[in-house]
C-alpha positions as CSV (number, residue, x, y, z in Angstrom):
1,M,-5.5,17.5,-0.9
2,A,-7.6,14.5,-0.7
3,Q,-7.4,12.0,2.3
4,I,-8.0,8.4,2.6
5,K,-9.1,6.2,5.9
6,V,-7.2,3.0,6.3
7,T,-8.4,0.5,8.6
8,Q,-6.6,-2.8,9.8
9,L,-8.8,-5.6,9.4
10,R,-6.6,-8.7,9.8
11,S,-3.8,-9.6,12.4
12,S,0.0,-9.2,11.2
13,I,0.7,-12.4,13.0
14,G,2.4,-14.6,10.3
15,V,2.8,-11.9,7.4
16,K,6.3,-11.0,6.1
17,P,8.4,-8.6,8.0
18,N,8.2,-5.9,5.4
19,Q,4.4,-6.0,5.5
20,R,4.3,-5.6,9.3
21,A,6.6,-2.8,9.2
22,T,4.6,-1.2,6.6
23,L,1.5,-1.6,8.7
24,R,3.6,0.2,11.5
25,A,4.6,2.8,9.1
26,L,1.1,3.7,8.3
27,G,0.2,4.0,11.9
28,L,-1.6,0.8,12.4
29,K,-0.9,-1.2,15.5
30,R,-3.8,-3.5,15.9
31,I,-7.2,-4.8,14.5
32,N,-9.7,-1.9,14.0
33,D,-7.2,0.7,14.2
34,T,-8.1,3.5,11.9
35,V,-5.8,6.1,10.6
36,V,-6.4,9.0,8.1
37,Q,-3.5,9.8,5.7
38,E,-2.9,12.1,2.6
39,D,-3.8,10.5,-0.5
40,R,-0.2,10.6,-2.1
41,P,1.4,8.1,-4.2
42,E,3.8,6.9,-1.5
43,I,0.8,6.0,0.9
44,R,-1.0,4.3,-2.0
45,G,2.1,2.2,-2.5
46,M,2.1,1.1,1.1
47,V,-1.5,0.5,1.2
48,Q,-0.9,-1.8,-1.9
49,T,1.8,-3.7,-0.1
50,V,-0.7,-4.8,2.7
51,T,-4.1,-4.7,0.7
52,H,-5.1,-8.1,2.1
53,L,-5.1,-6.8,5.7
54,V,-6.6,-3.3,5.4
55,A,-9.6,-1.6,4.1
56,V,-9.3,1.8,2.3
57,E,-12.0,4.7,2.1
58,E,-12.1,8.2,0.8
59,V,-12.6,10.9,3.1
60,K,-14.6,13.9,1.8
């Protein structure tokens, strides 16, 4: 299955609590943290919630 690399680019200070919880659920704790996740609809939905805080890349 395909994978995506999610990198946190902006701080979670001042964002809504559900967005902060979504970052933690993705495994992101601080700026420049990167995680590799399976490309599933659930993960894509989580990324969509915090799209203004993260960058997403396809992993080959």
